[in-house]
C-alpha positions as CSV (number, residue, x, y, z in Angstrom):
1,M,-0.2,-47.0,-21.0
2,S,0.6,-48.4,-17.3
3,R,-2.2,-47.6,-14.5
4,V,0.1,-45.2,-12.7
5,S,0.4,-42.9,-15.8
6,A,-3.4,-43.2,-16.1
7,D,-4.5,-39.8,-14.5
8,A,-2.5,-37.3,-16.3
9,A,-2.2,-38.9,-19.6
10,R,-5.9,-39.6,-19.8
11,Q,-6.2,-36.1,-18.4
12,A,-4.1,-34.3,-21.1
13,A,-5.6,-36.7,-23.6
14,E,-9.2,-34.9,-22.3
15,M,-7.8,-31.2,-22.6
16,V,-6.3,-31.4,-25.8
17,A,-9.2,-33.4,-27.9
18,E,-10.9,-30.1,-26.1
19,A,-9.0,-27.4,-28.0
20,R,-8.5,-30.0,-31.3
21,D,-10.5,-28.0,-33.7
22,D,-9.9,-25.1,-32.0
23,P,-6.2,-23.6,-33.4
24,A,-6.2,-20.3,-30.6
25,A,-7.5,-22.7,-28.0
26,R,-4.1,-25.3,-29.1
27,V,-1.8,-21.6,-29.1
28,R,-3.5,-21.3,-25.2
29,L,-2.9,-25.3,-24.2
30,A,0.4,-24.8,-25.5
31,A,1.1,-21.3,-23.4
32,R,-0.1,-22.8,-19.8
33,S,2.7,-25.1,-19.9
34,Y,5.1,-22.3,-19.6
35,E,3.8,-19.8,-16.8
36,R,5.1,-21.4,-13.8
37,P,7.7,-20.8,-12.5
38,R,8.8,-17.4,-14.4
39,S,11.8,-19.1,-15.5
40,L,9.9,-21.1,-17.9
41,R,8.4,-17.7,-19.7
42,P,11.5,-16.8,-21.9
43,Y,11.6,-20.7,-23.6
44,R,7.5,-20.1,-24.9
45,R,9.0,-17.4,-27.7
46,A,10.5,-20.6,-29.3
47,A,6.8,-23.0,-28.3
48,M,5.2,-19.8,-29.8
49,A,7.0,-19.3,-33.0
50,F,6.7,-23.1,-33.5
51,M,2.7,-23.1,-33.0
52,R,1.6,-20.0,-34.5
53,W,3.8,-20.6,-38.2
54,Q,1.4,-24.2,-38.1
55,I,-1.6,-22.0,-37.9
56,Q,-0.7,-19.2,-40.3
57,R,-0.3,-21.5,-43.2
58,G,-3.5,-23.1,-42.1
59,L,-2.0,-26.2,-41.1
60,M,-4.4,-26.5,-38.1
61,D,-7.7,-25.7,-40.0
62,P,-10.3,-28.4,-38.5
63,V,-11.4,-28.3,-41.4
64,T,-8.6,-27.6,-44.7
65,G,-5.9,-27.9,-42.6
66,S,-3.1,-30.5,-42.9
67,P,-4.3,-34.5,-40.8
68,W,-0.1,-34.9,-40.6
69,W,0.8,-31.8,-39.0
70,R,-2.2,-31.8,-36.9
71,A,-1.3,-35.1,-35.5
72,V,2.2,-34.3,-34.9
73,N,1.2,-31.1,-33.3
74,E,-1.3,-33.2,-30.6
75,T,1.7,-35.2,-30.1
76,L,4.1,-32.4,-28.9
77,L,0.8,-30.9,-26.9
78,R,-0.3,-33.8,-25.0
79,D,3.4,-34.5,-24.1
80,T,4.0,-31.2,-22.5
81,T,0.2,-30.4,-20.9
82,E,1.2,-34.4,-19.4
83,A,4.6,-33.2,-18.1
84,S,3.1,-30.0,-16.7
85,L,0.2,-31.7,-14.6
86,L,3.0,-34.5,-13.4
87,V,5.2,-31.5,-12.0
88,G,2.1,-29.2,-10.7
89,G,0.6,-32.7,-8.8
90,A,-1.0,-34.6,-10.7
91,S,-0.6,-38.7,-10.3
92,G,0.8,-41.2,-12.3
93,E,4.2,-41.4,-14.2
94,P,5.6,-40.1,-17.4
95,S,3.5,-42.1,-19.8
96,T,6.4,-41.6,-23.0
97,P,10.2,-41.0,-23.0
98,A,9.1,-37.6,-24.4
99,V,7.1,-36.9,-21.8
100,G,10.2,-38.0,-19.0
101,H,12.1,-35.0,-21.2
102,W,10.1,-32.5,-20.5
103,T,9.3,-33.6,-16.5
104,T,13.1,-33.0,-16.5
105,F,13.3,-29.4,-18.5
106,L,10.3,-28.2,-16.4
107,R,11.5,-28.6,-13.3
108,D,14.7,-27.5,-14.1
109,P,14.6,-24.9,-17.4
110,G,18.0,-24.7,-19.4
111,P,18.3,-24.2,-23.3
112,R,19.4,-28.0,-23.8
113,S,16.9,-30.0,-22.5
114,W,14.3,-27.4,-23.9
115,Y,15.4,-28.7,-27.2
116,C,15.4,-32.6,-25.8
117,A,12.0,-32.5,-25.0
118,H,10.5,-30.2,-27.8
119,N,12.4,-32.3,-30.5
120,A,12.0,-36.2,-28.9
121,S,8.0,-35.0,-29.2
122,I,8.9,-33.7,-32.4
123,V,10.2,-37.0,-33.5
124,A,7.6,-39.4,-31.8
125,G,4.8,-37.3,-33.9
126,Y,7.2,-38.0,-36.8
127,L,7.3,-41.7,-36.2
128,D,3.9,-42.6,-34.9
129,H,1.8,-40.3,-37.9
130,R,3.8,-41.5,-40.7
131,D,0.8,-43.2,-42.1
132,L,-0.4,-39.8,-42.7
133,V,2.5,-39.0,-45.0
134,E,0.8,-40.2,-48.2
135,L,-2.4,-37.7,-47.9
136,E,0.0,-34.7,-48.7
137,T,1.1,-33.7,-51.7
138,P,4.2,-34.3,-53.0
139,L,5.9,-30.8,-52.5
140,E,4.3,-30.4,-48.6
141,R,6.4,-34.1,-48.1
142,F,9.4,-32.5,-49.2
143,F,8.7,-29.9,-46.0
144,M,8.1,-32.3,-43.9
145,D,11.4,-33.3,-44.3
146,V,12.4,-29.6,-44.3
147,A,11.0,-28.9,-41.2
148,L,12.7,-31.6,-39.1
149,L,16.0,-31.1,-40.6
150,R,15.4,-27.2,-39.3
151,V,14.5,-28.3,-35.9
152,L,17.4,-31.3,-35.3
153,Y,20.1,-28.6,-36.2
154,A,18.6,-26.0,-34.0
155,H,19.6,-28.8,-31.3
156,C,22.5,-29.3,-32.3
157,L,23.8,-25.7,-32.4
158,L,23.8,-26.4,-28.5
159,S,24.5,-30.6,-28.0
160,R,27.4,-30.5,-30.3
161,P,28.3,-26.5,-31.5
162,G,31.2,-28.5,-33.3
163,L,29.2,-30.5,-35.7
164,A,26.9,-27.8,-35.8
165,L,29.1,-24.2,-36.6
166,G,32.5,-26.0,-37.0
167,R,35.4,-23.3,-36.4
168,L,32.8,-20.9,-35.4
169,A,30.9,-23.3,-32.5
170,F,31.2,-20.4,-29.8
171,L,28.2,-18.7,-32.0
172,G,25.9,-22.2,-31.1
173,P,24.5,-21.2,-27.8
174,L,23.8,-17.7,-29.5
175,L,22.1,-18.6,-32.3
176,G,20.2,-21.8,-31.1
177,D,19.2,-20.1,-27.2
178,P,15.4,-20.6,-27.6
179,R,15.0,-18.2,-25.4
180,R,16.7,-15.9,-27.8
181,R,15.4,-14.4,-31.2
182,G,17.5,-16.5,-33.2
183,A,16.4,-19.2,-32.9
184,D,13.3,-18.3,-34.8
185,L,14.9,-18.8,-38.0
186,F,15.1,-22.6,-36.7
187,L,11.9,-23.1,-35.8
188,S,9.6,-20.8,-37.2
189,L,10.5,-21.6,-40.7
190,S,8.4,-19.2,-42.5
191,D,11.4,-17.9,-44.1
192,V,12.0,-21.4,-46.1
193,L,7.6,-22.7,-46.4
194,P,5.5,-21.1,-48.6
195,E,2.7,-19.7,-46.3
196,E,-0.2,-20.8,-48.1
197,Y,-1.4,-24.5,-47.9
198,P,-2.0,-27.0,-49.6
199,L,0.7,-26.9,-51.9
200,D,-1.0,-27.6,-55.5
201,D,0.2,-24.5,-58.1
202,M,4.0,-25.2,-57.4
203,T,6.5,-27.6,-58.2
204,I,10.0,-28.1,-56.3
205,E,11.9,-26.1,-58.7
206,Q,10.1,-22.8,-58.0
207,V,10.3,-23.6,-54.9
208,L,13.9,-23.9,-54.6
209,D,14.5,-21.5,-57.1
210,D,12.4,-18.3,-54.9
211,E,15.0,-19.0,-52.1
212,N,17.2,-16.4,-51.1
213,S,20.6,-16.6,-51.8
214,L,21.5,-16.4,-48.1
215,G,19.5,-18.8,-47.2
216,R,20.6,-21.0,-50.1
217,I,23.9,-20.9,-48.8
218,F,23.3,-21.9,-44.8
219,D,20.9,-24.8,-46.1
220,Y,22.9,-25.9,-49.4
221,G,26.5,-25.0,-47.4
222,V,25.9,-25.7,-44.0
223,I,23.0,-28.2,-43.0
224,A,23.0,-30.4,-45.9
225,P,26.8,-31.3,-46.2
226,R,26.5,-32.3,-41.9
227,I,22.7,-34.6,-42.9
228,D,24.2,-37.7,-42.0
229,P,26.0,-36.8,-38.7
230,L,23.4,-35.1,-37.4
231,Y,20.5,-37.0,-37.6
232,R,22.7,-40.0,-36.1
233,A,23.5,-37.3,-32.9
234,A,19.8,-36.6,-33.0
235,A,19.2,-40.3,-32.4
236,E,21.7,-40.6,-29.5
237,D,21.0,-37.3,-27.6
238,L,17.4,-38.4,-28.1
239,G,17.8,-41.7,-27.3
240,E,15.3,-43.0,-30.0
241,P,17.2,-45.1,-32.7
242,R,14.6,-44.6,-35.0
243,V,15.9,-41.7,-35.9
244,A,19.1,-42.4,-37.9
245,T,16.7,-44.4,-40.3
246,L,15.0,-41.0,-41.6
247,H,18.2,-40.4,-43.5
248,T,20.8,-41.7,-46.1
249,A,24.3,-40.6,-46.4
250,E,23.0,-38.2,-48.9
251,C,19.2,-37.1,-47.3
252,P,16.5,-37.2,-45.4
253,V,13.4,-39.4,-46.5
254,Y,11.1,-39.3,-44.1
255,A,8.6,-38.1,-46.8
256,W,10.8,-37.6,-49.7
257,P,11.7,-40.3,-51.6
258,Y,15.7,-41.2,-52.1
259,E,15.2,-41.1,-56.1
260,Y,14.8,-37.3,-56.1
261,R,17.9,-36.4,-53.9
262,H,19.0,-34.0,-56.1
263,V,16.9,-31.6,-55.0
264,W,19.4,-31.6,-51.8
265,R,22.0,-30.4,-54.2
266,T,22.3,-27.2,-56.1
267,S,24.3,-25.7,-58.3
268,R,23.9,-22.8,-57.5
269,S,25.3,-19.8,-55.6
270,R,28.9,-22.4,-55.5
271,A,31.0,-19.5,-54.0
272,G,29.2,-18.4,-51.7
273,I,28.3,-22.5,-50.5
274,A,32.2,-22.9,-50.9
275,L,33.2,-19.7,-48.8
276,V,31.0,-21.1,-46.2
277,G,32.7,-24.3,-46.6
278,K,35.9,-23.1,-45.9
279,L,35.1,-20.7,-42.7
280,L,33.6,-23.7,-40.9
281,G,36.3,-25.6,-42.2
282,P,36.1,-29.7,-42.3
283,I,32.8,-31.7,-40.6
284,R,33.0,-32.5,-37.0
285,A,30.9,-35.2,-35.4
286,D,32.4,-34.3,-31.8
287,R,30.5,-32.2,-29.7
């Protein structure tokens, strides 16, 4: 870490360490970055949706929670806290590219800059803590890839709506705006991930069978066919080329083995999936 960035970064690390074993304190620390100016407050909804979902699942519990999820969450907390300190007058420069994205957002709030900051931190957390993946159950590893895919797609709704929704690109800014409830569908993840942790008594087949038809149509008819251009777009938008290594042309492979890629395809809801494919039209890689 450079000397000029040490002050703000050190303060942020200390504040995160104090909140480490208290999920409620994590929420309060996350919320602090959105208090001033008032123009930041509408963005707090999306940030809190993602945080509360993690707490409700028990992921943040210091004893029974997930080492991987806790570490990724700390990356996000540390980045937002450091950026907030810098914007508030603390000495130093951003210690990571993600902190730089957060300072840009905090100084000039906007939906696209929020996604750049949020997803830059999430991606950094994923990349920095891949060694903790092996501590999780196979099913939990599947949901790590689902969670990343969802937040990258939400960003794409704003940055590249043509890629995300094809002919319905005009709906992208409405569905993806983190200030609106629609974004909660992608950021809370409560509609796609089971509420309990750890997932010891369920199989991947059971989870996929339990998904409602609308969710299945969206996941398999809209998001899954766009996996390759979606990850490549995220790598470009976030300035992090390693994002492109977290998928193959067929499926995400951050934590879920490629040899089990069949889970990213389905033989159910074929009519609905075909219909939404025709409605959106050909997949476009443009903005």
